[in-house]
N, CA, C and O of each residue as an XYZ file, in Angstrom:
320
protein
N     -22.124     74.401    -25.056
C     -22.435     73.373    -24.111
C     -22.070     71.996    -24.674
O     -21.618     71.113    -23.945
N     -22.276     71.833    -25.974
C     -21.938     70.547    -26.583
C     -20.440     70.282    -26.514
O     -20.020     69.141    -26.321
N     -19.637     71.321    -26.670
C     -18.192     71.126    -26.605
C     -17.746     70.782    -25.190
O     -16.769     70.057    -25.006
N     -18.449     71.292    -24.201
C     -18.126     70.949    -22.817
C     -18.406     69.465    -22.560
O     -17.601     68.775    -21.934
N     -19.539     68.986    -23.041
C     -19.885     67.568    -22.894
C     -18.882     66.697    -23.641
O     -18.447     65.661    -23.138
N     -18.518     67.131    -24.856
C     -17.519     66.401    -25.631
C     -16.191     66.346    -24.878
O     -15.537     65.304    -24.857
N     -15.790     67.453    -24.265
C     -14.548     67.487    -23.495
C     -14.568     66.517    -22.331
O     -13.584     65.820    -22.086
N     -15.681     66.466    -21.612
C     -15.795     65.543    -20.477
C     -15.711     64.098    -20.961
O     -15.052     63.267    -20.337
N     -16.374     63.806    -22.066
C     -16.330     62.440    -22.610
C     -14.912     62.082    -23.044
O     -14.438     60.979    -22.771
N     -14.236     63.009    -23.716
C     -12.867     62.726    -24.163
C     -11.914     62.530    -22.992
O     -11.053     61.652    -23.039
N     -12.056     63.339    -21.937
C     -11.203     63.171    -20.757
C     -11.457     61.813    -20.115
O     -10.516     61.136    -19.701
N     -12.723     61.411    -20.030
C     -13.037     60.100    -19.445
C     -12.436     58.972    -20.288
O     -11.875     58.017    -19.751
N     -12.560     59.093    -21.616
C     -11.988     58.058    -22.486
C     -10.469     58.015    -22.376
O      -9.875     56.938    -22.382
N      -9.846     59.175    -22.275
C      -8.383     59.228    -22.157
C      -7.941     58.657    -20.810
O      -6.989     57.880    -20.745
N      -8.627     59.040    -19.747
C      -8.268     58.574    -18.408
C      -8.432     57.063    -18.277
O      -7.597     56.388    -17.676
N      -9.517     56.541    -18.847
C      -9.780     55.111    -18.768
C      -9.072     54.324    -19.874
O      -9.170     53.098    -19.930
N      -8.363     55.031    -20.748
C      -7.603     54.423    -21.844
C      -8.481     53.533    -22.705
O      -8.199     52.351    -22.903
N      -9.558     54.132    -23.214
C     -10.503     53.406    -24.053
C     -10.377     53.904    -25.490
O     -10.357     55.110    -25.736
N     -10.294     52.980    -26.423
C     -10.299     53.297    -27.845
C      -9.092     54.094    -28.294
O      -8.069     54.138    -27.612
N      -9.226     54.732    -29.467
C      -8.097     55.479    -30.019
C      -7.772     56.742    -29.224
O      -6.685     57.299    -29.376
N      -8.677     57.193    -28.398
C      -8.436     58.399    -27.602
C      -7.287     58.178    -26.626
O      -6.627     59.139    -26.229
N      -7.040     56.963    -26.240
C      -5.965     56.645    -25.301
C      -4.598     57.024    -25.860
O      -3.683     57.327    -25.094
N      -4.448     57.011    -27.167
C      -3.152     57.335    -27.774
C      -3.023     58.806    -28.144
O      -1.939     59.246    -28.528
N      -4.097     59.574    -28.037
C      -4.056     60.996    -28.389
C      -3.281     61.775    -27.334
O      -3.186     61.376    -26.173
N      -2.735     62.892    -27.776
C      -2.074     63.802    -26.856
C      -3.118     64.474    -25.971
O      -4.266     64.650    -26.379
N      -2.712     64.852    -24.744
C      -3.640     65.543    -23.843
C      -4.089     66.875    -24.431
O      -5.187     67.344    -24.132
N      -3.252     67.486    -25.263
C      -3.635     68.767    -25.884
C      -4.889     68.608    -26.736
O      -5.763     69.475    -26.719
N      -4.983     67.518    -27.475
C      -6.169     67.288    -28.306
C      -7.392     66.964    -27.452
O      -8.514     67.351    -27.776
N      -7.157     66.259    -26.375
C      -8.263     65.873    -25.500
C      -8.837     67.098    -24.778
O     -10.046     67.173    -24.556
N      -7.986     68.049    -24.414
C      -8.419     69.236    -23.666
C      -8.873     70.389    -24.558
O      -9.371     71.394    -24.049
N      -8.712     70.268    -25.867
C      -9.103     71.335    -26.793
C     -10.574     71.734    -26.685
O     -10.859     72.929    -26.754
N     -11.526     70.813    -26.521
C     -12.928     71.242    -26.391
C     -13.175     72.200    -25.219
O     -14.071     73.041    -25.289
N     -12.389     72.079    -24.149
C     -12.549     73.003    -23.024
C     -12.112     74.417    -23.411
O     -12.731     75.392    -22.986
N     -11.062     74.534    -24.206
C     -10.624     75.846    -24.677
C     -11.660     76.456    -25.615
O     -11.926     77.657    -25.566
N     -12.240     75.621    -26.466
C     -13.292     76.102    -27.379
C     -14.505     76.576    -26.582
O     -15.103     77.600    -26.912
N     -14.868     75.839    -25.540
C     -15.997     76.221    -24.692
C     -15.723     77.551    -24.005
O     -16.600     78.414    -23.957
N     -14.519     77.725    -23.476
C     -14.172     78.983    -22.806
C     -14.209     80.146    -23.790
O     -14.688     81.228    -23.453
N     -13.708     79.929    -25.002
C     -13.741     80.989    -26.025
C     -15.179     81.337    -26.391
O     -15.502     82.510    -26.581
N     -16.044     80.335    -26.492
C     -17.458     80.580    -26.798
C     -18.108     81.422    -25.706
O     -18.828     82.376    -26.001
N     -17.857     81.071    -24.440
C     -18.468     81.821    -23.333
C     -17.977     83.260    -23.303
O     -18.758     84.176    -23.047
N     -16.698     83.468    -23.562
C     -16.169     84.839    -23.591
C     -16.827     85.620    -24.714
O     -17.239     86.763    -24.514
N     -16.932     85.021    -25.890
C     -17.570     85.711    -27.025
C     -19.042     85.993    -26.744
O     -19.513     87.105    -26.981
N     -19.767     85.009    -26.244
C     -21.202     85.161    -25.994
C     -21.476     86.253    -24.960
O     -22.423     87.026    -25.107
N     -20.658     86.313    -23.926
C     -20.859     87.342    -22.906
C     -20.440     88.724    -23.389
O     -21.082     89.717    -23.049
N     -19.383     88.799    -24.167
C     -18.895     90.111    -24.609
C     -19.775     90.727    -25.695
O     -19.842     91.951    -25.805
N     -20.445     89.909    -26.493
C     -21.296     90.449    -27.558
C     -22.742     90.634    -27.123
O     -23.540     91.195    -27.874
N     -23.097     90.175    -25.922
C     -24.464     90.309    -25.446
C     -25.377     89.192    -25.901
O     -26.586     89.264    -25.679
N     -24.847     88.180    -26.519
C     -25.649     87.057    -27.015
C     -26.408     86.378    -25.880
O     -27.593     86.074    -26.013
N     -25.727     86.144    -24.773
C     -26.338     85.454    -23.638
C     -27.506     86.255    -23.087
O     -28.576     85.701    -22.837
N     -27.310     87.550    -22.897
C     -28.353     88.407    -22.346
C     -29.537     88.505    -23.299
O     -30.689     88.486    -22.866
N     -29.260     88.609    -24.588
C     -30.320     88.707    -25.590
C     -31.181     87.440    -25.597
O     -32.407     87.525    -25.658
N     -30.551     86.283    -25.535
C     -31.294     85.028    -25.514
C     -32.138     84.915    -24.239
O     -33.264     84.420    -24.286
N     -31.604     85.366    -23.109
C     -32.357     85.321    -21.854
C     -33.573     86.236    -21.936
O     -34.653     85.880    -21.464
N     -33.404     87.405    -22.531
C     -34.524     88.337    -22.662
C     -35.585     87.801    -23.620
O     -36.779     87.970    -23.373
N     -35.167     87.162    -24.701
C     -36.122     86.558    -25.625
C     -36.930     85.462    -24.935
O     -38.135     85.342    -25.156
N     -36.273     84.671    -24.106
C     -36.959     83.613    -23.383
C     -37.969     84.202    -22.396
O     -39.086     83.698    -22.274
N     -37.577     85.267    -21.694
C     -38.499     85.916    -20.758
C     -39.694     86.517    -21.485
O     -40.824     86.420    -21.007
N     -39.453     87.140    -22.639
C     -40.546     87.725    -23.417
C     -41.521     86.653    -23.893
O     -42.734     86.861    -23.875
N     -40.997     85.520    -24.313
C     -41.846     84.418    -24.764
C     -42.703     83.894    -23.613
O     -43.897     83.648    -23.787
N     -42.094     83.724    -22.437
C     -42.849     83.251    -21.273
C     -43.939     84.249    -20.891
O     -45.046     83.858    -20.521
N     -43.619     85.532    -20.983
C     -44.601     86.571    -20.663
C     -45.768     86.524    -21.647
O     -46.929     86.612    -21.247
N     -45.452     86.385    -22.935
C     -46.499     86.329    -23.959
C     -47.403     85.123    -23.736
O     -48.624     85.238    -23.842
N     -46.814     83.963    -23.427
C     -47.605     82.760    -23.174
C     -48.472     82.919    -21.925
O     -49.616     82.466    -21.902
N     -47.933     83.556    -20.893
C     -48.701     83.762    -19.667
C     -49.901     84.668    -19.926
O     -50.997     84.401    -19.433
N     -49.700     85.741    -20.698
C     -50.791     86.655    -21.020
C     -51.871     85.927    -21.827
O     -53.062     86.114    -21.577
N     -51.464     85.105    -22.787
C     -52.430     84.342    -23.586
C     -53.227     83.369    -22.722
O     -54.438     83.240    -22.899
N     -52.559     82.679    -21.784
C     -53.267     81.757    -20.885
C     -54.281     82.499    -20.022
O     -55.389     82.012    -19.798
N     -53.898     83.676    -19.541
C     -54.820     84.447    -18.701
C     -56.026     84.925    -19.505
O     -57.150     84.911    -19.003
N     -55.801     85.342    -20.737
C     -56.917     85.771    -21.581
C     -57.868     84.615    -21.859
O     -59.087     84.784    -21.832
N     -57.307     83.443    -22.126
C     -58.144     82.271    -22.385
C     -58.939     81.882    -21.139
O     -60.098     81.479    -21.242
N     -58.323     82.000    -19.967
C     -59.039     81.633    -18.743
C     -60.152     82.634    -18.434
O     -61.129     82.284    -17.771
N     -60.017     83.876    -18.908
C     -61.066     84.881    -18.726
C     -62.134     84.802    -19.809
O     -63.151     85.493    -19.739
N     -61.900     83.962    -20.805
C     -62.865     83.800    -21.881
C     -62.715     84.831    -22.986
O     -63.607     84.994    -23.818
N     -61.613     85.511    -22.991
C     -61.365     86.505    -24.039
C     -60.630     85.820    -25.185
O     -59.680     85.068    -24.973
N     -61.085     86.093    -26.394
C     -60.422     85.516    -27.565
C     -59.099     86.253    -27.806
O     -59.036     87.474    -27.671
N     -58.065     85.525    -28.157
C     -56.805     86.200    -28.454
C     -56.929     87.068    -29.700
O     -57.636     86.731    -30.650
N     -56.234     88.178    -29.670
C     -56.290     89.079    -30.828
C     -55.599     88.451    -32.014
O     -54.577     87.779    -31.879
N     -56.172     88.681    -33.176
C     -55.580     88.122    -34.399
C     -54.777     89.201    -35.099
O     -55.130     90.380    -35.066
N     -53.710     88.789    -35.724
C     -52.890     89.731    -36.464
C     -53.539     90.072    -37.784
O     -54.201     89.238    -38.403
N     -53.346     91.290    -38.204
C     -53.927     91.724    -39.470
C     -52.967     91.513    -40.602
O     -53.287     91.823    -41.749
């Protein structure tokens, strides 16, 4: 995601001809978009994206269960 933001900023700087980016080749300016696309392909093909989504769902579920236990007046279980 950071490379996508960097790409948008570089394109804006190149288009508006601001700073040293104005003299750079378009290939260098567009490189962050290629890096972003490669990252998304890798993340989807290795299951990284799905794993992170499942971890987030598990965390939300755990927090919801803890809130419900606290609202019922039950003490959370302690790890041994």
